[in-house]
C-alpha positions as CSV (number, residue, x, y, z in Angstrom):
1,X,148.2,124.0,-101.4
2,X,146.8,126.1,-104.2
3,X,142.7,125.2,-104.3
4,X,142.2,128.2,-106.2
5,X,138.5,127.6,-108.2
6,X,140.6,127.3,-111.6
7,X,142.6,124.6,-110.3
8,X,139.8,122.5,-108.5
9,X,137.7,122.8,-112.2
10,X,140.4,122.2,-114.3
11,X,141.5,118.8,-111.8
12,X,137.7,117.9,-112.0
13,X,137.3,118.2,-115.9
14,X,140.0,115.5,-116.5
15,X,138.5,112.5,-118.2
16,X,140.2,110.1,-120.9
17,X,137.5,107.8,-122.1
18,X,135.6,108.5,-125.0
19,X,132.6,106.9,-123.2
20,X,132.8,109.4,-120.7
21,X,132.5,112.3,-123.2
22,X,128.6,113.0,-121.6
23,X,130.8,113.5,-118.1
24,X,133.4,116.0,-119.8
25,X,130.4,118.0,-121.2
26,X,128.5,117.5,-117.2
27,X,131.2,119.0,-115.9
28,X,132.0,121.6,-118.1
29,X,128.4,122.8,-117.6
30,X,129.5,123.1,-113.8
31,X,132.1,124.5,-114.2
32,X,130.8,127.5,-116.0
33,X,127.8,127.5,-113.4
34,X,130.4,127.5,-110.7
35,X,132.6,130.6,-112.3
36,X,129.4,132.2,-113.2
37,X,128.6,132.3,-109.4
38,X,132.1,133.7,-108.3
39,X,131.8,136.2,-111.1
40,X,128.7,137.3,-109.5
41,X,129.9,137.4,-105.6
42,X,127.5,134.5,-105.1
43,X,129.8,132.2,-104.3
44,X,133.0,132.9,-102.3
45,X,136.1,131.2,-101.2
46,X,137.3,130.5,-97.6
47,X,140.5,132.1,-96.1
48,X,142.5,129.1,-97.2
49,X,141.1,129.7,-100.9
50,X,138.8,126.4,-101.2
51,X,135.2,127.2,-102.5
52,X,132.5,127.6,-100.3
53,X,128.9,128.2,-101.5
54,X,127.5,130.1,-98.7
55,X,128.6,133.5,-98.6
56,X,129.8,135.3,-95.8
57,X,129.0,138.0,-93.9
58,X,131.4,140.1,-96.2
59,X,129.9,138.8,-99.3
60,X,126.2,139.6,-98.5
61,X,126.6,143.5,-99.1
62,X,128.2,142.5,-102.6
63,X,124.8,140.1,-103.5
64,X,122.4,143.1,-103.3
65,X,125.3,144.6,-105.6
66,X,125.5,141.6,-108.2
67,X,128.3,142.2,-110.6
68,X,127.5,142.8,-114.1
69,X,130.0,140.6,-115.7
70,X,128.3,138.7,-118.5
71,X,129.1,135.4,-120.2
72,X,128.9,134.3,-123.8
73,X,125.6,131.7,-123.9
74,X,126.5,128.0,-124.5
75,X,126.5,126.5,-127.3
76,X,124.5,123.4,-128.4
77,X,126.6,120.3,-128.0
78,X,126.7,117.4,-130.3
79,X,126.9,114.4,-128.3
80,X,129.1,110.7,-129.6
81,X,126.1,109.1,-131.2
82,X,127.7,105.8,-129.8
83,X,127.9,107.0,-126.3
84,X,124.6,106.9,-124.2
85,X,123.1,110.2,-124.6
86,X,123.9,110.3,-128.2
87,X,122.1,107.1,-128.9
88,X,119.4,108.6,-126.9
89,X,119.2,111.8,-129.0
90,X,119.0,110.1,-132.3
91,X,116.6,106.9,-130.9
92,X,114.1,109.8,-128.9
93,X,114.5,112.9,-131.0
94,X,116.1,114.6,-127.7
95,X,116.3,118.6,-127.9
96,X,119.7,120.2,-126.8
97,X,118.7,121.0,-123.5
98,X,116.7,117.4,-122.9
99,X,120.2,116.0,-123.7
100,X,122.3,118.2,-121.6
101,X,119.8,117.9,-118.9
102,X,120.3,114.1,-119.0
103,X,124.3,114.3,-119.2
104,X,123.8,116.2,-116.0
105,X,121.8,113.9,-114.2
106,X,123.6,110.9,-115.4
107,X,127.0,112.2,-114.3
108,X,125.7,113.2,-110.8
109,X,124.5,109.8,-110.6
110,X,127.5,107.8,-111.7
111,X,131.2,110.4,-111.7
112,X,132.0,111.4,-107.7
113,X,133.3,114.6,-109.3
114,X,130.5,115.6,-110.8
115,X,128.1,115.1,-107.8
116,X,130.5,117.0,-105.7
117,X,130.6,119.8,-107.9
118,X,126.8,120.1,-108.1
119,X,126.7,119.6,-104.1
120,X,128.7,122.9,-104.0
121,X,126.3,124.7,-106.4
122,X,123.4,123.6,-104.7
123,X,124.9,123.8,-101.0
124,X,123.6,120.1,-100.5
125,X,125.0,116.3,-101.2
126,X,121.5,114.5,-100.7
127,X,119.6,115.7,-104.1
128,X,120.0,117.5,-106.9
129,X,117.3,120.4,-107.1
130,X,115.7,122.0,-110.1
131,X,117.0,125.3,-109.2
132,X,120.6,123.7,-109.3
133,X,119.7,122.3,-112.7
134,X,118.3,125.4,-114.2
135,X,121.6,127.2,-113.3
136,X,124.0,124.2,-114.8
137,X,121.9,123.6,-118.0
138,X,119.6,126.4,-118.7
139,X,120.2,129.9,-117.5
140,X,123.9,129.7,-119.3
141,X,122.6,129.3,-122.8
142,X,119.6,132.0,-122.9
143,X,120.0,135.7,-122.8
144,X,116.9,136.0,-120.3
145,X,115.8,134.1,-117.3
146,X,112.0,133.8,-118.8
147,X,113.3,132.1,-122.2
148,X,115.8,129.5,-120.1
149,X,112.4,129.1,-117.8
150,X,110.6,128.2,-120.6
151,X,112.5,125.7,-121.6
152,X,113.4,124.2,-118.3
153,X,109.1,124.0,-117.7
154,X,108.8,122.5,-121.3
155,X,111.2,119.7,-120.4
156,X,110.0,119.0,-117.2
157,X,106.2,119.5,-117.9
158,X,104.4,117.0,-116.3
159,X,102.8,115.4,-119.4
160,X,106.1,115.3,-120.8
161,X,107.0,111.8,-121.9
162,X,110.2,111.9,-119.5
163,X,107.9,112.4,-116.4
164,X,105.2,110.6,-117.9
165,X,107.3,106.8,-118.4
166,X,109.4,108.3,-115.4
167,X,112.7,108.1,-117.6
168,X,113.1,111.1,-114.5
169,X,111.4,111.0,-111.1
170,X,110.7,114.7,-109.9
171,X,110.2,114.5,-106.0
172,X,108.3,117.2,-104.4
173,X,105.6,117.9,-106.2
174,X,102.7,118.1,-103.7
175,X,105.0,119.9,-101.3
176,X,107.4,122.0,-102.6
177,X,107.6,125.2,-105.4
178,X,109.0,124.2,-108.9
179,X,112.4,125.3,-108.2
180,X,112.7,123.5,-104.9
181,X,111.9,119.9,-106.0
182,X,114.4,117.5,-106.3
183,X,115.2,115.5,-109.9
184,X,116.8,112.3,-110.2
185,X,117.1,109.7,-112.9
186,X,115.0,106.3,-112.5
187,X,117.4,103.3,-111.7
188,X,116.2,101.3,-114.7
189,X,117.2,104.7,-117.2
190,X,120.1,105.1,-115.3
191,X,121.4,101.0,-115.9
192,X,120.1,101.3,-119.7
193,X,122.8,104.4,-120.3
194,X,125.3,102.3,-118.4
195,X,125.2,99.3,-120.7
196,X,122.7,96.9,-119.2
197,X,120.5,96.1,-121.9
198,X,118.5,93.1,-120.6
199,X,115.1,93.3,-120.2
200,X,114.7,94.8,-116.1
201,X,113.7,92.4,-113.0
202,X,110.9,95.0,-112.7
203,X,109.1,93.6,-115.6
204,X,111.1,89.9,-115.7
205,X,107.9,88.1,-113.9
206,X,105.4,89.8,-116.2
207,X,107.2,90.1,-119.8
208,X,109.0,88.7,-122.4
209,X,111.0,90.3,-125.0
210,X,111.2,88.1,-128.3
211,X,114.0,88.7,-130.3
212,X,112.7,89.1,-134.7
213,X,112.1,85.3,-136.2
214,X,110.8,84.4,-139.1
215,X,106.8,83.8,-138.6
216,X,105.8,80.3,-139.1
217,X,104.8,78.8,-142.6
218,X,101.5,78.3,-141.6
219,X,100.5,81.8,-140.9
220,X,97.8,83.7,-142.8
221,X,99.7,86.3,-144.9
222,X,96.7,88.2,-145.9
223,X,96.0,88.9,-142.2
224,X,99.9,89.8,-141.4
225,X,99.5,92.0,-144.4
226,X,96.8,93.8,-142.3
227,X,97.9,93.9,-139.3
228,X,101.9,95.5,-140.7
229,X,100.0,97.9,-142.0
230,X,97.9,98.8,-138.7
231,X,101.5,99.3,-136.7
232,X,103.8,100.9,-139.9
233,X,103.4,104.4,-138.2
234,X,104.6,105.4,-135.3
235,X,101.8,106.3,-132.6
236,X,99.2,103.5,-133.7
237,X,97.6,100.8,-132.3
238,X,96.1,97.6,-133.3
239,X,93.6,95.8,-131.5
240,X,93.5,92.1,-132.3
241,X,90.5,90.7,-131.1
242,X,89.9,86.4,-130.7
243,X,90.0,83.5,-128.0
244,X,93.1,82.3,-126.3
245,X,95.3,80.2,-128.9
246,X,94.0,81.7,-131.8
247,X,97.4,83.1,-133.2
248,X,97.4,86.7,-132.6
249,X,100.7,87.3,-130.9
250,X,102.3,84.9,-133.6
251,X,100.7,87.6,-135.8
252,X,102.6,90.2,-134.0
253,X,105.7,88.4,-133.8
254,X,105.4,88.2,-137.7
255,X,105.3,92.6,-137.8
256,X,108.3,92.7,-135.7
257,X,110.4,90.2,-137.9
258,X,109.1,92.5,-140.7
259,X,110.3,95.5,-139.0
260,X,113.6,94.1,-138.0
261,X,112.4,94.5,-134.3
262,X,112.2,93.0,-130.9
263,X,109.0,92.1,-129.8
264,X,107.6,92.8,-125.5
265,X,104.9,90.7,-124.8
266,X,103.5,91.6,-121.3
267,X,100.8,89.8,-119.5
268,X,97.9,92.4,-118.8
269,X,96.6,90.6,-116.0
270,X,99.5,91.3,-113.8
271,X,99.7,94.8,-114.7
272,X,99.2,97.4,-111.7
273,X,99.8,100.9,-112.8
274,X,103.3,101.3,-111.9
275,X,104.1,98.4,-114.2
276,X,102.2,99.7,-117.2
277,X,104.6,102.7,-116.9
278,X,108.1,100.3,-116.9
279,X,106.5,98.6,-120.0
280,X,106.1,101.8,-121.8
281,X,109.4,103.0,-120.5
282,X,111.3,99.2,-121.5
283,X,109.6,99.3,-124.8
284,X,110.8,103.1,-125.3
285,X,114.8,102.0,-124.5
286,X,114.4,98.7,-126.2
287,X,113.1,100.4,-129.3
288,X,110.3,97.2,-129.7
289,X,106.8,96.5,-130.3
290,X,104.5,96.2,-127.8
291,X,101.7,93.3,-127.1
292,X,99.6,93.4,-124.5
293,X,98.0,90.1,-123.7
294,X,94.8,89.8,-121.9
295,X,94.1,94.0,-122.8
296,X,90.5,93.8,-121.2
297,X,92.0,93.1,-118.1
298,X,95.0,95.7,-118.5
299,X,92.7,98.7,-118.9
300,X,90.1,97.3,-116.0
301,X,89.9,99.6,-113.1
302,X,92.4,102.4,-112.1
303,X,94.6,100.9,-114.8
304,X,93.0,102.5,-117.6
305,X,94.2,105.9,-116.4
306,X,97.6,105.0,-116.1
307,X,96.9,103.3,-119.8
308,X,95.9,106.4,-121.4
309,X,98.6,109.0,-120.2
310,X,101.6,106.2,-121.3
311,X,100.3,105.6,-125.0
312,X,99.6,109.8,-125.0
313,X,103.5,109.3,-124.3
314,X,104.7,106.6,-126.0
315,X,106.0,106.9,-129.3
316,X,106.0,103.6,-130.8
317,X,103.3,101.4,-132.0
318,X,101.2,99.1,-129.4
319,X,99.3,95.8,-130.5
320,X,96.4,95.0,-127.4
321,X,95.2,91.4,-127.6
322,X,91.8,91.3,-126.5
323,X,88.8,88.8,-126.8
324,X,86.3,92.1,-127.4
325,X,86.2,94.9,-129.3
326,X,88.4,98.1,-127.6
327,X,86.4,100.5,-125.2
328,X,86.2,104.1,-126.4
329,X,88.3,105.2,-123.6
330,X,91.5,103.7,-125.9
331,X,90.1,103.6,-129.5
332,X,89.7,107.4,-128.9
333,X,93.1,108.5,-127.7
334,X,94.9,106.8,-130.7
335,X,94.1,105.9,-134.5
336,X,93.2,102.1,-134.1
337,X,92.4,99.5,-136.1
338,X,90.8,96.2,-135.1
339,X,91.5,93.0,-136.7
340,X,89.7,89.7,-135.6
341,X,91.7,86.6,-135.7
342,X,88.9,83.7,-135.7
343,X,89.7,79.8,-134.9
344,X,90.4,78.0,-138.7
345,X,87.4,75.6,-139.4
346,X,87.9,72.1,-138.8
347,X,89.6,70.9,-142.1
348,X,92.2,73.9,-141.3
349,X,92.6,72.9,-138.1
350,X,93.7,69.2,-139.0
351,X,96.3,70.6,-141.7
352,X,97.4,73.0,-138.9
353,X,98.1,69.9,-136.5
354,X,99.4,67.6,-139.1
355,X,102.3,70.2,-140.2
356,X,103.5,71.3,-136.7
357,X,103.3,68.1,-135.1
358,X,105.7,66.6,-137.9
359,X,106.3,63.2,-138.5
360,X,107.8,62.1,-134.9
361,X,104.4,60.7,-133.7
362,X,102.1,57.8,-132.6
363,X,98.6,59.3,-134.1
364,X,96.2,57.3,-135.7
365,X,93.5,58.7,-138.0
366,X,91.1,58.6,-135.0
367,X,93.7,60.8,-132.9
368,X,94.1,63.5,-135.7
369,X,90.0,63.6,-135.6
370,X,90.1,64.0,-132.0
371,X,92.6,66.9,-131.7
372,X,91.2,69.2,-134.7
373,X,87.4,68.5,-133.7
374,X,87.9,69.1,-129.6
375,X,90.2,71.5,-129.6
376,X,89.2,75.2,-130.3
377,X,92.6,76.1,-130.8
378,X,94.0,78.4,-133.8
379,X,97.7,78.4,-135.1
380,X,99.2,80.0,-132.1
381,X,97.6,77.6,-129.9
382,X,98.2,74.6,-132.0
383,X,101.9,75.6,-132.7
384,X,102.6,76.1,-129.3
385,X,100.8,72.7,-127.9
386,X,103.1,71.1,-131.1
387,X,106.2,72.1,-129.5
388,X,105.6,71.6,-125.6
389,X,104.2,67.9,-126.7
390,X,107.3,67.2,-128.1
391,X,109.3,68.3,-125.2
392,X,107.3,66.3,-122.9
393,X,107.7,63.5,-125.2
394,X,111.3,64.0,-125.2
395,X,112.1,64.1,-121.7
396,X,109.9,60.9,-121.5
397,X,112.3,59.2,-123.9
398,X,109.5,58.6,-125.9
399,X,107.2,59.0,-129.5
400,X,104.9,62.1,-129.0
401,X,101.7,60.4,-128.7
402,X,97.9,61.3,-128.2
403,X,97.8,61.7,-124.3
404,X,101.5,63.8,-124.8
405,X,98.9,66.5,-126.5
406,X,96.4,66.5,-124.1
407,X,98.9,67.5,-121.7
408,X,100.5,70.0,-123.6
409,X,97.1,71.5,-124.4
410,X,96.2,71.2,-120.6
411,X,98.9,73.1,-120.0
412,X,98.1,75.9,-122.5
413,X,95.0,76.8,-120.0
414,X,96.1,75.6,-116.8
415,X,97.1,79.1,-115.4
416,X,93.3,80.3,-116.2
417,X,91.6,77.2,-114.9
418,X,93.1,77.0,-111.6
419,X,93.3,80.4,-111.0
420,X,89.3,79.5,-110.6
421,X,89.0,75.9,-110.4
422,X,90.6,72.6,-108.9
423,X,91.4,70.0,-111.5
424,X,89.6,66.6,-110.0
425,X,90.2,62.8,-111.1
426,X,87.3,60.4,-110.5
427,X,88.3,57.0,-109.8
428,X,84.7,55.3,-109.8
429,X,83.3,53.7,-112.7
430,X,79.9,53.2,-114.3
431,X,79.7,50.0,-112.2
432,X,79.4,52.5,-109.4
433,X,76.2,54.4,-110.4
434,X,72.2,53.1,-109.6
435,X,70.0,55.2,-111.6
436,X,66.9,54.5,-113.2
437,X,66.9,53.7,-116.9
438,X,65.3,56.6,-118.0
439,X,67.8,58.7,-116.4
440,X,70.9,56.4,-118.0
441,X,69.1,57.6,-121.4
442,X,69.5,61.1,-120.9
443,X,73.4,60.4,-119.8
444,X,73.8,58.5,-122.5
445,X,72.2,61.1,-125.2
446,X,74.5,63.7,-123.3
447,X,77.7,61.7,-123.9
448,X,76.9,61.7,-127.8
449,X,76.3,65.3,-127.9
450,X,79.9,65.4,-126.6
451,X,81.5,62.6,-129.0
452,X,79.7,63.3,-131.8
453,X,79.2,66.9,-131.9
454,X,82.5,67.3,-134.3
455,X,80.7,65.4,-137.4
456,X,77.0,66.7,-136.3
457,X,77.6,70.4,-135.9
458,X,80.6,70.0,-138.7
459,X,80.4,67.8,-141.6
460,X,76.4,67.2,-141.2
461,X,76.2,71.2,-141.2
462,X,74.2,71.8,-137.7
463,X,76.6,74.6,-136.9
464,X,74.9,76.7,-140.4
465,X,71.5,76.2,-139.1
466,X,71.9,76.3,-135.1
467,X,73.9,79.3,-135.1
468,X,74.4,80.2,-131.5
469,X,74.6,78.4,-128.8
470,X,76.8,75.2,-129.9
471,X,78.5,74.3,-126.8
472,X,76.8,71.7,-124.8
473,X,75.3,72.8,-121.1
474,X,73.6,70.7,-119.0
475,X,72.3,70.8,-115.5
476,X,72.3,68.1,-112.9
477,X,69.6,68.4,-110.1
478,X,68.4,66.1,-107.3
479,X,69.4,66.1,-103.7
480,X,72.4,65.6,-102.1
481,X,74.6,62.5,-102.9
482,X,72.1,61.1,-105.6
483,X,75.3,61.2,-108.1
484,X,75.1,64.5,-110.0
485,X,78.9,65.3,-109.5
486,X,80.5,61.8,-109.6
487,X,78.5,61.6,-113.0
488,X,79.6,64.3,-114.2
489,X,83.6,63.1,-114.0
490,X,82.7,59.7,-115.1
491,X,81.2,61.4,-118.2
492,X,84.9,63.6,-118.6
493,X,86.8,60.0,-117.7
494,X,85.0,58.1,-120.4
495,X,85.7,60.9,-123.2
496,X,89.2,61.7,-122.0
497,X,88.1,65.5,-120.8
498,X,90.0,66.4,-118.0
499,X,87.5,67.7,-115.3
500,X,87.7,71.0,-113.3
501,X,85.0,71.8,-110.4
502,X,84.8,75.6,-110.3
503,X,85.5,76.8,-106.8
504,X,82.5,79.5,-106.1
505,X,84.6,81.3,-103.6
506,X,87.2,82.2,-106.1
507,X,84.6,83.0,-108.6
508,X,82.4,85.6,-106.8
509,X,83.7,89.1,-105.4
510,X,82.0,92.1,-104.0
511,X,83.8,94.2,-106.4
512,X,81.9,95.2,-109.3
513,X,82.5,93.3,-112.6
514,X,85.2,91.0,-111.1
515,X,82.5,88.1,-110.8
516,X,82.0,88.5,-114.2
517,X,85.9,88.5,-115.0
518,X,86.4,85.5,-113.6
519,X,83.6,83.5,-115.0
520,X,84.6,84.8,-118.3
521,X,88.2,83.8,-117.6
522,X,86.6,80.1,-116.9
523,X,84.4,79.8,-119.9
524,X,87.2,81.0,-122.2
525,X,89.3,78.6,-120.9
526,X,87.2,75.7,-121.2
527,X,86.2,76.5,-124.2
528,X,89.6,76.7,-126.5
529,X,91.2,73.7,-124.0
530,X,88.5,71.2,-124.3
531,X,88.1,70.6,-120.7
532,X,84.7,69.5,-118.8
533,X,83.9,72.4,-116.4
534,X,81.6,71.7,-113.4
535,X,80.2,74.1,-111.0
536,X,78.7,72.5,-107.9
537,X,75.8,74.5,-106.2
538,X,75.4,76.5,-109.7
539,X,72.1,78.2,-108.3
540,X,74.4,80.4,-106.3
541,X,75.4,82.2,-110.2
542,X,72.6,81.1,-111.7
543,X,69.9,82.7,-109.6
544,X,66.4,83.9,-110.6
545,X,66.7,87.7,-111.3
546,X,65.1,89.9,-109.2
547,X,62.7,92.3,-111.0
548,X,62.2,94.3,-107.8
549,X,65.5,95.6,-107.2
550,X,65.7,97.1,-103.7
551,X,69.5,97.2,-103.2
552,X,73.2,97.2,-105.2
553,X,73.3,93.2,-104.3
554,X,69.9,92.7,-106.5
555,X,71.6,94.9,-109.3
556,X,74.6,93.0,-109.1
557,X,73.1,89.5,-108.5
558,X,71.2,90.7,-111.8
559,X,74.1,91.5,-113.7
560,X,75.6,88.3,-112.9
561,X,72.6,86.3,-114.0
562,X,72.8,88.5,-117.1
563,X,76.4,87.9,-118.0
564,X,76.0,84.1,-117.9
565,X,73.0,84.4,-119.8
566,X,75.0,86.3,-122.6
567,X,78.0,83.6,-122.4
568,X,76.0,80.7,-122.6
569,X,74.6,81.9,-125.9
570,X,78.3,82.1,-127.5
571,X,79.8,79.3,-125.6
572,X,81.2,76.5,-127.5
573,X,82.7,74.5,-124.9
574,X,81.2,71.5,-122.5
575,X,79.8,73.3,-118.9
576,X,77.9,71.3,-116.2
577,X,75.9,73.0,-113.3
578,X,74.7,70.8,-110.1
579,X,72.2,72.0,-107.9
580,X,69.9,71.2,-105.1
581,X,67.2,73.9,-105.7
582,X,66.1,73.5,-109.4
583,X,63.4,75.9,-108.4
584,X,66.1,78.5,-107.6
585,X,67.7,78.9,-111.1
586,X,66.3,81.5,-113.5
587,X,63.8,80.5,-116.2
588,X,65.9,82.1,-119.4
589,X,69.0,80.5,-117.9
590,X,67.2,76.5,-117.9
591,X,66.1,77.3,-121.4
592,X,69.7,77.9,-122.5
593,X,70.7,74.2,-121.2
594,X,71.5,71.4,-123.5
595,X,69.5,69.1,-121.1
596,X,68.3,69.1,-118.0
597,X,68.6,65.9,-115.7
598,X,66.7,65.4,-112.6
599,X,68.3,62.9,-110.1
600,X,65.7,61.0,-108.4
601,X,66.3,60.2,-104.5
602,X,66.8,56.1,-104.7
603,X,63.9,53.8,-104.1
604,X,64.5,50.7,-101.8
605,X,65.7,48.9,-104.9
606,X,67.9,50.9,-105.6
607,X,69.4,51.5,-102.2
608,X,70.0,47.9,-102.0
609,X,71.9,47.9,-105.1
610,X,73.9,50.9,-103.9
611,X,74.8,49.1,-100.5
612,X,76.0,46.3,-102.5
613,X,78.3,48.3,-104.9
614,X,79.6,50.4,-102.6
615,X,81.2,47.4,-100.9
616,X,84.8,46.5,-103.0
617,X,85.1,42.8,-104.0
618,X,88.4,42.5,-101.8
619,X,86.1,43.5,-98.8
620,X,85.6,39.9,-96.2
621,X,81.9,40.6,-95.6
622,X,79.9,38.5,-92.7
623,X,77.1,36.6,-93.8
624,X,74.7,38.4,-91.8
625,X,74.9,41.5,-93.8
626,X,71.4,41.7,-95.4
627,X,71.5,44.6,-98.1
628,X,67.5,44.9,-98.6
629,X,67.1,45.2,-95.1
630,X,69.7,48.2,-94.9
631,X,67.9,49.5,-97.7
632,X,64.5,49.7,-95.7
633,X,65.9,50.7,-92.3
634,X,67.6,53.9,-93.6
635,X,66.4,56.3,-96.3
636,X,69.9,57.1,-97.5
637,X,71.3,59.1,-101.0
638,X,74.5,57.1,-102.6
639,X,76.7,59.8,-101.2
640,X,75.5,59.4,-97.4
641,X,75.5,55.2,-98.1
642,X,79.7,55.3,-99.4
643,X,80.4,57.5,-96.0
644,X,78.6,54.7,-94.1
645,X,80.1,51.6,-95.7
646,X,83.7,53.4,-95.2
647,X,83.2,54.3,-91.6
648,X,82.1,50.6,-91.1
649,X,85.0,49.4,-93.0
650,X,87.3,50.9,-90.4
651,X,84.9,49.7,-87.3
652,X,85.7,46.2,-88.6
653,X,89.3,46.1,-89.2
654,X,89.9,47.9,-85.8
655,X,88.0,44.7,-84.3
656,X,89.8,42.6,-86.9
657,X,86.4,40.9,-88.1
658,X,84.5,40.9,-91.4
659,X,82.4,43.5,-92.1
660,X,79.1,42.5,-90.2
661,X,75.7,44.3,-89.9
662,X,76.5,45.5,-86.9
663,X,79.5,47.6,-87.7
664,X,77.1,48.8,-90.7
665,X,74.2,50.0,-88.3
666,X,76.9,51.4,-85.7
667,X,78.1,53.4,-88.6
668,X,74.7,54.5,-89.7
669,X,73.7,56.0,-86.3
670,X,77.0,57.8,-86.3
671,X,76.2,59.2,-89.6
672,X,72.6,60.4,-88.5
673,X,73.8,61.9,-85.9
674,X,77.0,64.1,-87.2
675,X,74.0,65.2,-89.5
676,X,72.1,66.9,-86.6
677,X,69.3,64.0,-86.8
678,X,67.5,63.0,-83.8
679,X,66.0,60.0,-85.5
680,X,67.8,57.2,-87.2
681,X,66.2,55.8,-90.6
682,X,64.6,58.6,-92.1
683,X,65.5,60.9,-95.0
684,X,69.0,62.5,-94.6
685,X,69.1,66.0,-96.9
């Protein structure tokens, strides 16, 4: 068998498909490098004529006196514009050396013959080293090693886009010299060049690829024009400021449609550093605009460093959707345009709801006033809510109703709310409440604030006079069991609001800034989605500030209180706070509350009424039950009375008898014992 280098190389050089043109180029470069080695006695042949990358003893002497054979420098190659390398050359403006580098790496990943030839050159089949790549694609095109090395280092510099966005991966940078490091294509880059154009699975859970589509008719054309001008130049950055649902994403979609491009929409909250790199790599390959939601979180902590690196390497335009202004670290890196997308006034919101809900609905005039007044949504939120409401109604095979819209709006913010709170449904009614008349008057005034705030603040013009702090915040204070949380739930039910109870264990964090971020998420979602947010045991987050800071914990606590003070001034939603220790609440927080209602400890008459109201009408009750006597014997709040009545009901059912005084007294003794009280009949707190 003739295993001469020429026949081996000629066999490997055979390809037939135009799509393999890059492989032909790679094999030609590999063949040239092998022939150069043979000519310079760096490689040899075994006794049977087979090629060997390792010189034997007879060749070592010749290596010290290399031959002077020279080759004409290779010329730059023109790749097929329809092929994978040619497409990248046109899209990214690659230099000839970069194109050859990618051709060789792609052939090494996909063509066994090229991999074998490269393994022969490198003396190993495990990975392609940079020195082997240098010999294949760089040294043959330059008259000097110096010039070839300059090109190689330029193409593989750490700050070059190919490495910043990890199109190519260089391994061993910390432990080996440059030429000894191994190099490979990122798997996503390989799959893209092989024709896999769908969004990579790496980003599927964190991003959406939105094809160009005409914008909705109700978008502000002037805003679209401003955004389009800001994003028309490559390398520009647009920071869109506004609340969730204002319509920021719709605005960027409209710009993408004008440019005839897709839009890569990414969830900034889940962007860890490696996913940031994956985002800009994918955007480069897909040639899309990029929109990063929750931009403030996308650049928090160590993410900021990676974001800066990727923005420096990415050639395209980026829109970042945040709730506040961009930090200097971002705006100083790229030419940045900041554009606010505000929530439109009531009349415009009403027009948007009417336009996007269409005619297939069962809305009344009161319903229109409710949705436009209650929900703090812009065009984006209204469009999405209407589409979701129609989808819910279609699944239920009914006409879209007010409740469908309420469920759709809840769905927009459920992810934000459930991250820090839990939704609670209250089964009690106002008949279960026993409070003094003056307290009920205060609660009625609070309900009026919620029910009529759109008319008073909007139509009557008080929003202009008040200026800030247009939200409704109330502090309920009182001993445990006096009904604070229940009343908050009843107010929510009466006003058709969802009640979310904040889980402080999920809000509070030992990491600096995390607590504030979690609180901001809760406030933003409550404000836009029009839910009632309830903070139980709120003195944890509303505590007095320490003027004599003696530790980092003091500074951290002060920062949290300062944040809440600032947020309450801007808040336009509905939030209620409960506490057992009103003296622990910071005075400045107290001043910013719309109302402070103190729930008193029930007197004997109130306790007797609570005992009576806690027993359902369906329950069989013995004649010996004396509610006033129970009230005098046990000084308890409604919460404890509820526990005792329920416990007594189980005792009575077990014995098969009506609920009697003995059952209630035994249950009361058990409740006192469970609470660690040594005596029975005194106050339980």
